[in-house]
PyMOL CGO cylinders between C-alpha atoms (Angstrom):
from pymol import cmd
from pymol.cgo import CYLINDER

trace = [
    CYLINDER, 0.00, 0.00, 0.00, 1.22, 3.46, -0.87, 0.3, 1, 1, 1, 1, 1, 1,
    CYLINDER, 1.22, 3.46, -0.87, 0.36, 5.16, 2.43, 0.3, 1, 1, 1, 1, 1, 1,
    CYLINDER, 0.36, 5.16, 2.43, -0.34, 4.17, 6.00, 0.3, 1, 1, 1, 1, 1, 1,
    CYLINDER, -0.34, 4.17, 6.00, -2.84, 4.98, 8.70, 0.3, 1, 1, 1, 1, 1, 1,
    CYLINDER, -2.84, 4.98, 8.70, -0.14, 7.19, 10.21, 0.3, 1, 1, 1, 1, 1, 1,
    CYLINDER, -0.14, 7.19, 10.21, -0.02, 9.16, 6.95, 0.3, 1, 1, 1, 1, 1, 1,
    CYLINDER, -0.02, 9.16, 6.95, -3.79, 9.63, 7.12, 0.3, 1, 1, 1, 1, 1, 1,
    CYLINDER, -3.79, 9.63, 7.12, -3.50, 10.79, 10.75, 0.3, 1, 1, 1, 1, 1, 1,
    CYLINDER, -3.50, 10.79, 10.75, -1.07, 13.51, 9.63, 0.3, 1, 1, 1, 1, 1, 1,
    CYLINDER, -1.07, 13.51, 9.63, -3.63, 14.69, 7.05, 0.3, 1, 1, 1, 1, 1, 1,
    CYLINDER, -3.63, 14.69, 7.05, -6.87, 14.38, 9.05, 0.3, 1, 1, 1, 1, 1, 1,
    CYLINDER, -6.87, 14.38, 9.05, -7.56, 14.60, 12.78, 0.3, 1, 1, 1, 1, 1, 1,
    CYLINDER, -7.56, 14.60, 12.78, -8.07, 11.24, 14.50, 0.3, 1, 1, 1, 1, 1, 1,
    CYLINDER, -8.07, 11.24, 14.50, -11.57, 12.28, 15.54, 0.3, 1, 1, 1, 1, 1, 1,
    CYLINDER, -11.57, 12.28, 15.54, -12.53, 12.74, 11.88, 0.3, 1, 1, 1, 1, 1, 1,
    CYLINDER, -12.53, 12.74, 11.88, -11.02, 9.39, 10.90, 0.3, 1, 1, 1, 1, 1, 1,
    CYLINDER, -11.02, 9.39, 10.90, -12.99, 7.70, 13.67, 0.3, 1, 1, 1, 1, 1, 1,
    CYLINDER, -12.99, 7.70, 13.67, -16.19, 9.50, 12.68, 0.3, 1, 1, 1, 1, 1, 1,
    CYLINDER, -16.19, 9.50, 12.68, -15.75, 8.32, 9.07, 0.3, 1, 1, 1, 1, 1, 1,
    CYLINDER, -15.75, 8.32, 9.07, -15.13, 4.67, 9.98, 0.3, 1, 1, 1, 1, 1, 1,
    CYLINDER, -15.13, 4.67, 9.98, -16.98, 3.98, 13.23, 0.3, 1, 1, 1, 1, 1, 1,
    CYLINDER, -16.98, 3.98, 13.23, -20.13, 2.37, 11.78, 0.3, 1, 1, 1, 1, 1, 1,
    CYLINDER, -20.13, 2.37, 11.78, -20.79, 0.58, 15.05, 0.3, 1, 1, 1, 1, 1, 1,
    CYLINDER, -20.79, 0.58, 15.05, -20.86, 3.80, 17.06, 0.3, 1, 1, 1, 1, 1, 1,
    CYLINDER, -20.86, 3.80, 17.06, -18.41, 2.47, 19.65, 0.3, 1, 1, 1, 1, 1, 1,
    CYLINDER, -18.41, 2.47, 19.65, -16.59, 5.83, 19.70, 0.3, 1, 1, 1, 1, 1, 1,
    CYLINDER, -16.59, 5.83, 19.70, -13.05, 4.83, 20.69, 0.3, 1, 1, 1, 1, 1, 1,
    CYLINDER, -13.05, 4.83, 20.69, -10.96, 7.56, 22.28, 0.3, 1, 1, 1, 1, 1, 1,
    CYLINDER, -10.96, 7.56, 22.28, -8.30, 7.28, 19.58, 0.3, 1, 1, 1, 1, 1, 1,
    CYLINDER, -8.30, 7.28, 19.58, -7.20, 5.16, 16.66, 0.3, 1, 1, 1, 1, 1, 1,
    CYLINDER, -7.20, 5.16, 16.66, -4.77, 3.33, 18.93, 0.3, 1, 1, 1, 1, 1, 1,
    CYLINDER, -4.77, 3.33, 18.93, -7.77, 1.92, 20.81, 0.3, 1, 1, 1, 1, 1, 1,
    CYLINDER, -7.77, 1.92, 20.81, -9.89, 1.48, 17.67, 0.3, 1, 1, 1, 1, 1, 1,
    CYLINDER, -9.89, 1.48, 17.67, -11.38, -1.90, 16.96, 0.3, 1, 1, 1, 1, 1, 1,
    CYLINDER, -11.38, -1.90, 16.96, -10.46, -4.18, 14.10, 0.3, 1, 1, 1, 1, 1, 1,
    CYLINDER, -10.46, -4.18, 14.10, -13.43, -2.95, 12.08, 0.3, 1, 1, 1, 1, 1, 1,
    CYLINDER, -13.43, -2.95, 12.08, -12.23, 0.65, 12.08, 0.3, 1, 1, 1, 1, 1, 1,
    CYLINDER, -12.23, 0.65, 12.08, -8.67, -0.36, 11.22, 0.3, 1, 1, 1, 1, 1, 1,
    CYLINDER, -8.67, -0.36, 11.22, -9.97, -2.62, 8.45, 0.3, 1, 1, 1, 1, 1, 1,
    CYLINDER, -9.97, -2.62, 8.45, -12.03, 0.24, 6.96, 0.3, 1, 1, 1, 1, 1, 1,
    CYLINDER, -12.03, 0.24, 6.96, -9.02, 2.56, 7.02, 0.3, 1, 1, 1, 1, 1, 1,
    CYLINDER, -9.02, 2.56, 7.02, -6.85, -0.09, 5.35, 0.3, 1, 1, 1, 1, 1, 1,
    CYLINDER, -6.85, -0.09, 5.35, -9.58, -0.72, 2.77, 0.3, 1, 1, 1, 1, 1, 1,
    CYLINDER, -9.58, -0.72, 2.77, -9.64, 2.98, 1.82, 0.3, 1, 1, 1, 1, 1, 1,
    CYLINDER, -9.64, 2.98, 1.82, -5.84, 2.91, 1.50, 0.3, 1, 1, 1, 1, 1, 1,
    CYLINDER, -5.84, 2.91, 1.50, -5.92, -0.28, -0.60, 0.3, 1, 1, 1, 1, 1, 1,
    CYLINDER, -5.92, -0.28, -0.60, -8.56, 1.24, -2.90, 0.3, 1, 1, 1, 1, 1, 1,
    CYLINDER, -8.56, 1.24, -2.90, -6.39, 4.34, -3.32, 0.3, 1, 1, 1, 1, 1, 1,
    CYLINDER, -6.39, 4.34, -3.32, -3.38, 2.16, -4.13, 0.3, 1, 1, 1, 1, 1, 1,
    CYLINDER, -3.38, 2.16, -4.13, -5.38, 0.23, -6.74, 0.3, 1, 1, 1, 1, 1, 1,
    CYLINDER, -5.38, 0.23, -6.74, -6.62, 3.46, -8.31, 0.3, 1, 1, 1, 1, 1, 1,
    CYLINDER, -6.62, 3.46, -8.31, -3.08, 4.81, -8.55, 0.3, 1, 1, 1, 1, 1, 1,
    CYLINDER, -3.08, 4.81, -8.55, -1.84, 1.54, -10.05, 0.3, 1, 1, 1, 1, 1, 1,
    CYLINDER, -1.84, 1.54, -10.05, -4.63, 1.68, -12.61, 0.3, 1, 1, 1, 1, 1, 1,
    CYLINDER, -4.63, 1.68, -12.61, -3.40, 5.00, -13.93, 0.3, 1, 1, 1, 1, 1, 1,
    CYLINDER, -3.40, 5.00, -13.93, 0.35, 4.48, -13.54, 0.3, 1, 1, 1, 1, 1, 1,
    CYLINDER, 0.35, 4.48, -13.54, 0.59, 1.03, -15.09, 0.3, 1, 1, 1, 1, 1, 1,
    CYLINDER, 0.59, 1.03, -15.09, 0.29, 2.71, -18.49, 0.3, 1, 1, 1, 1, 1, 1,
    CYLINDER, 0.29, 2.71, -18.49, 3.83, 4.07, -18.02, 0.3, 1, 1, 1, 1, 1, 1,
    CYLINDER, 3.83, 4.07, -18.02, 5.50, 2.42, -15.04, 0.3, 1, 1, 1, 1, 1, 1,
    CYLINDER, 5.50, 2.42, -15.04, 5.85, -1.04, -13.60, 0.3, 1, 1, 1, 1, 1, 1,
    CYLINDER, 5.85, -1.04, -13.60, 3.59, -1.21, -10.55, 0.3, 1, 1, 1, 1, 1, 1,
    CYLINDER, 3.59, -1.21, -10.55, 3.44, -1.62, -7.62, 0.3, 1, 1, 1, 1, 1, 1,
    CYLINDER, 3.44, -1.62, -7.62, 6.08, 0.96, -6.80, 0.3, 1, 1, 1, 1, 1, 1,
    CYLINDER, 6.08, 0.96, -6.80, 8.86, -0.17, -4.50, 0.3, 1, 1, 1, 1, 1, 1,
    CYLINDER, 8.86, -0.17, -4.50, 10.05, 2.07, -2.99, 0.3, 1, 1, 1, 1, 1, 1,
    CYLINDER, 10.05, 2.07, -2.99, 7.04, 4.35, -3.07, 0.3, 1, 1, 1, 1, 1, 1,
    CYLINDER, 7.04, 4.35, -3.07, 7.85, 7.83, -4.40, 0.3, 1, 1, 1, 1, 1, 1,
    CYLINDER, 7.85, 7.83, -4.40, 6.85, 10.58, -1.94, 0.3, 1, 1, 1, 1, 1, 1,
    CYLINDER, 6.85, 10.58, -1.94, 4.68, 12.15, -4.61, 0.3, 1, 1, 1, 1, 1, 1,
    CYLINDER, 4.68, 12.15, -4.61, 2.68, 8.93, -4.94, 0.3, 1, 1, 1, 1, 1, 1,
    CYLINDER, 2.68, 8.93, -4.94, 2.32, 8.72, -1.15, 0.3, 1, 1, 1, 1, 1, 1,
    CYLINDER, 2.32, 8.72, -1.15, 0.72, 12.20, -1.12, 0.3, 1, 1, 1, 1, 1, 1,
    CYLINDER, 0.72, 12.20, -1.12, -1.71, 11.22, -3.88, 0.3, 1, 1, 1, 1, 1, 1,
    CYLINDER, -1.71, 11.22, -3.88, -2.57, 8.03, -2.00, 0.3, 1, 1, 1, 1, 1, 1,
    CYLINDER, -2.57, 8.03, -2.00, -3.38, 10.00, 1.16, 0.3, 1, 1, 1, 1, 1, 1,
    CYLINDER, -3.38, 10.00, 1.16, -5.63, 12.41, -0.77, 0.3, 1, 1, 1, 1, 1, 1,
    CYLINDER, -5.63, 12.41, -0.77, -7.46, 9.58, -2.55, 0.3, 1, 1, 1, 1, 1, 1,
    CYLINDER, -7.46, 9.58, -2.55, -7.82, 7.50, 0.64, 0.3, 1, 1, 1, 1, 1, 1,
    CYLINDER, -7.82, 7.50, 0.64, -9.24, 10.54, 2.47, 0.3, 1, 1, 1, 1, 1, 1,
    CYLINDER, -9.24, 10.54, 2.47, -11.77, 10.99, -0.34, 0.3, 1, 1, 1, 1, 1, 1,
    CYLINDER, -11.77, 10.99, -0.34, -12.66, 7.30, -0.14, 0.3, 1, 1, 1, 1, 1, 1,
    CYLINDER, -12.66, 7.30, -0.14, -13.33, 7.67, 3.58, 0.3, 1, 1, 1, 1, 1, 1,
    CYLINDER, -13.33, 7.67, 3.58, -15.49, 10.76, 3.11, 0.3, 1, 1, 1, 1, 1, 1,
    CYLINDER, -15.49, 10.76, 3.11, -17.39, 8.96, 0.35, 0.3, 1, 1, 1, 1, 1, 1,
    CYLINDER, -17.39, 8.96, 0.35, -18.45, 6.32, 2.87, 0.3, 1, 1, 1, 1, 1, 1,
    CYLINDER, -18.45, 6.32, 2.87, -20.64, 8.79, 4.75, 0.3, 1, 1, 1, 1, 1, 1,
    CYLINDER, -20.64, 8.79, 4.75, -21.40, 11.25, 1.98, 0.3, 1, 1, 1, 1, 1, 1,
    CYLINDER, -21.40, 11.25, 1.98, -20.09, 14.75, 1.59, 0.3, 1, 1, 1, 1, 1, 1,
    CYLINDER, -20.09, 14.75, 1.59, -21.26, 18.20, 0.71, 0.3, 1, 1, 1, 1, 1, 1,
    CYLINDER, -21.26, 18.20, 0.71, -19.47, 20.42, -1.77, 0.3, 1, 1, 1, 1, 1, 1,
    CYLINDER, -19.47, 20.42, -1.77, -20.86, 23.41, 0.12, 0.3, 1, 1, 1, 1, 1, 1,
    CYLINDER, -20.86, 23.41, 0.12, -19.04, 22.53, 3.33, 0.3, 1, 1, 1, 1, 1, 1,
    CYLINDER, -19.04, 22.53, 3.33, -15.49, 22.03, 4.54, 0.3, 1, 1, 1, 1, 1, 1,
    CYLINDER, -15.49, 22.03, 4.54, -15.61, 18.67, 2.74, 0.3, 1, 1, 1, 1, 1, 1,
    CYLINDER, -15.61, 18.67, 2.74, -14.98, 20.62, -0.47, 0.3, 1, 1, 1, 1, 1, 1,
    CYLINDER, -14.98, 20.62, -0.47, -11.23, 20.64, 0.20, 0.3, 1, 1, 1, 1, 1, 1,
    CYLINDER, -11.23, 20.64, 0.20, -11.20, 16.84, 0.28, 0.3, 1, 1, 1, 1, 1, 1,
    CYLINDER, -11.20, 16.84, 0.28, -13.11, 16.71, -3.00, 0.3, 1, 1, 1, 1, 1, 1,
    CYLINDER, -13.11, 16.71, -3.00, -10.81, 19.30, -4.59, 0.3, 1, 1, 1, 1, 1, 1,
    CYLINDER, -10.81, 19.30, -4.59, -7.71, 17.36, -3.50, 0.3, 1, 1, 1, 1, 1, 1,
    CYLINDER, -7.71, 17.36, -3.50, -9.16, 14.16, -4.94, 0.3, 1, 1, 1, 1, 1, 1,
    CYLINDER, -9.16, 14.16, -4.94, -9.95, 15.80, -8.28, 0.3, 1, 1, 1, 1, 1, 1,
    CYLINDER, -9.95, 15.80, -8.28, -6.44, 17.28, -8.40, 0.3, 1, 1, 1, 1, 1, 1,
    CYLINDER, -6.44, 17.28, -8.40, -4.97, 13.85, -7.63, 0.3, 1, 1, 1, 1, 1, 1,
    CYLINDER, -4.97, 13.85, -7.63, -6.95, 12.26, -10.47, 0.3, 1, 1, 1, 1, 1, 1,
    CYLINDER, -6.95, 12.26, -10.47, -5.85, 14.99, -12.90, 0.3, 1, 1, 1, 1, 1, 1,
    CYLINDER, -5.85, 14.99, -12.90, -2.25, 14.39, -11.82, 0.3, 1, 1, 1, 1, 1, 1,
    CYLINDER, -2.25, 14.39, -11.82, -2.60, 10.64, -12.34, 0.3, 1, 1, 1, 1, 1, 1,
    CYLINDER, -2.60, 10.64, -12.34, -4.10, 11.22, -15.80, 0.3, 1, 1, 1, 1, 1, 1,
    CYLINDER, -4.10, 11.22, -15.80, -1.09, 13.39, -16.66, 0.3, 1, 1, 1, 1, 1, 1,
    CYLINDER, -1.09, 13.39, -16.66, 1.28, 10.70, -15.37, 0.3, 1, 1, 1, 1, 1, 1,
    CYLINDER, 1.28, 10.70, -15.37, -0.48, 8.15, -17.58, 0.3, 1, 1, 1, 1, 1, 1,
    CYLINDER, -0.48, 8.15, -17.58, -0.13, 10.48, -20.58, 0.3, 1, 1, 1, 1, 1, 1,
    CYLINDER, -0.13, 10.48, -20.58, 3.55, 11.01, -19.87, 0.3, 1, 1, 1, 1, 1, 1,
    CYLINDER, 3.55, 11.01, -19.87, 3.17, 14.73, -19.11, 0.3, 1, 1, 1, 1, 1, 1,
    CYLINDER, 3.17, 14.73, -19.11, 4.44, 14.22, -15.55, 0.3, 1, 1, 1, 1, 1, 1,
    CYLINDER, 4.44, 14.22, -15.55, 7.40, 11.99, -14.78, 0.3, 1, 1, 1, 1, 1, 1,
    CYLINDER, 7.40, 11.99, -14.78, 7.94, 10.22, -11.50, 0.3, 1, 1, 1, 1, 1, 1,
    CYLINDER, 7.94, 10.22, -11.50, 11.67, 10.02, -12.13, 0.3, 1, 1, 1, 1, 1, 1,
    CYLINDER, 11.67, 10.02, -12.13, 11.50, 6.22, -12.21, 0.3, 1, 1, 1, 1, 1, 1,
    CYLINDER, 11.50, 6.22, -12.21, 12.71, 4.46, -15.33, 0.3, 1, 1, 1, 1, 1, 1,
    CYLINDER, 12.71, 4.46, -15.33, 9.91, 3.93, -17.77, 0.3, 1, 1, 1, 1, 1, 1,
    CYLINDER, 9.91, 3.93, -17.77, 9.52, 0.55, -19.42, 0.3, 1, 1, 1, 1, 1, 1,
    CYLINDER, 9.52, 0.55, -19.42, 10.22, 0.23, -23.11, 0.3, 1, 1, 1, 1, 1, 1,
    CYLINDER, 10.22, 0.23, -23.11, 7.35, 1.48, -25.23, 0.3, 1, 1, 1, 1, 1, 1,
    CYLINDER, 7.35, 1.48, -25.23, 4.96, -1.24, -26.29, 0.3, 1, 1, 1, 1, 1, 1,
    CYLINDER, 4.96, -1.24, -26.29, 4.98, 0.14, -29.85, 0.3, 1, 1, 1, 1, 1, 1,
    CYLINDER, 4.98, 0.14, -29.85, 8.57, -1.01, -30.40, 0.3, 1, 1, 1, 1, 1, 1,
    CYLINDER, 8.57, -1.01, -30.40, 8.99, -4.29, -32.24, 0.3, 1, 1, 1, 1, 1, 1,
    CYLINDER, 8.99, -4.29, -32.24, 12.03, -6.48, -31.92, 0.3, 1, 1, 1, 1, 1, 1,
    CYLINDER, 12.03, -6.48, -31.92, 12.45, -9.25, -34.47, 0.3, 1, 1, 1, 1, 1, 1,
    CYLINDER, 12.45, -9.25, -34.47, 14.80, -12.14, -33.84, 0.3, 1, 1, 1, 1, 1, 1,
    CYLINDER, 14.80, -12.14, -33.84, 15.41, -15.07, -36.09, 0.3, 1, 1, 1, 1, 1, 1,
    CYLINDER, 15.41, -15.07, -36.09, 17.94, -17.58, -37.28, 0.3, 1, 1, 1, 1, 1, 1,
    CYLINDER, 17.94, -17.58, -37.28, 20.78, -16.70, -39.57, 0.3, 1, 1, 1, 1, 1, 1,
    CYLINDER, 20.78, -16.70, -39.57, 19.72, -16.63, -43.22, 0.3, 1, 1, 1, 1, 1, 1,
    CYLINDER, 19.72, -16.63, -43.22, 20.22, -19.92, -45.02, 0.3, 1, 1, 1, 1, 1, 1,
    CYLINDER, 20.22, -19.92, -45.02, 19.93, -18.48, -48.53, 0.3, 1, 1, 1, 1, 1, 1,
    CYLINDER, 19.93, -18.48, -48.53, 21.39, -15.19, -49.68, 0.3, 1, 1, 1, 1, 1, 1,
    CYLINDER, 21.39, -15.19, -49.68, 22.23, -13.62, -53.07, 0.3, 1, 1, 1, 1, 1, 1,
    CYLINDER, 22.23, -13.62, -53.07, 25.82, -14.75, -52.81, 0.3, 1, 1, 1, 1, 1, 1,
    CYLINDER, 25.82, -14.75, -52.81, 24.85, -18.37, -52.12, 0.3, 1, 1, 1, 1, 1, 1,
    CYLINDER, 24.85, -18.37, -52.12, 22.28, -18.43, -54.91, 0.3, 1, 1, 1, 1, 1, 1,
    CYLINDER, 22.28, -18.43, -54.91, 24.50, -16.83, -57.64, 0.3, 1, 1, 1, 1, 1, 1,
    CYLINDER, 24.50, -16.83, -57.64, 25.55, -20.18, -59.02, 0.3, 1, 1, 1, 1, 1, 1,
    CYLINDER, 25.55, -20.18, -59.02, 21.98, -21.24, -59.72, 0.3, 1, 1, 1, 1, 1, 1,
]
cmd.load_cgo(trace, "trace")
């Protein structure tokens, strides 16, 4: 996965992360005391973000990335945050708008990576439009056939 729960905690307050994932209403004091369900939902949002990033980047780069470029980690956090907000619904007329804007910017960035307009600095695989032909040495040539 391209980001961690700790990365999400640096982006969003723990109370917000708990609010977005606590479907049972158990209301743990912090993510350290959160149940397996909350942790699983956070990891699911991160995994979905990773899969979305791979979907765009595989057009140009071998995925999954190892090590993960810092730029990709930031995009993963923004997409995972959007995934979490999508679980409960959001309003573009509220503070949620920043999460939506960050997600849309992340998608535009990924589209530009897929088009080759933005480079991650990693080596790109050989273009699939190149053709390499290999074969055996020629048996007949003009020189060999001159006598006939």
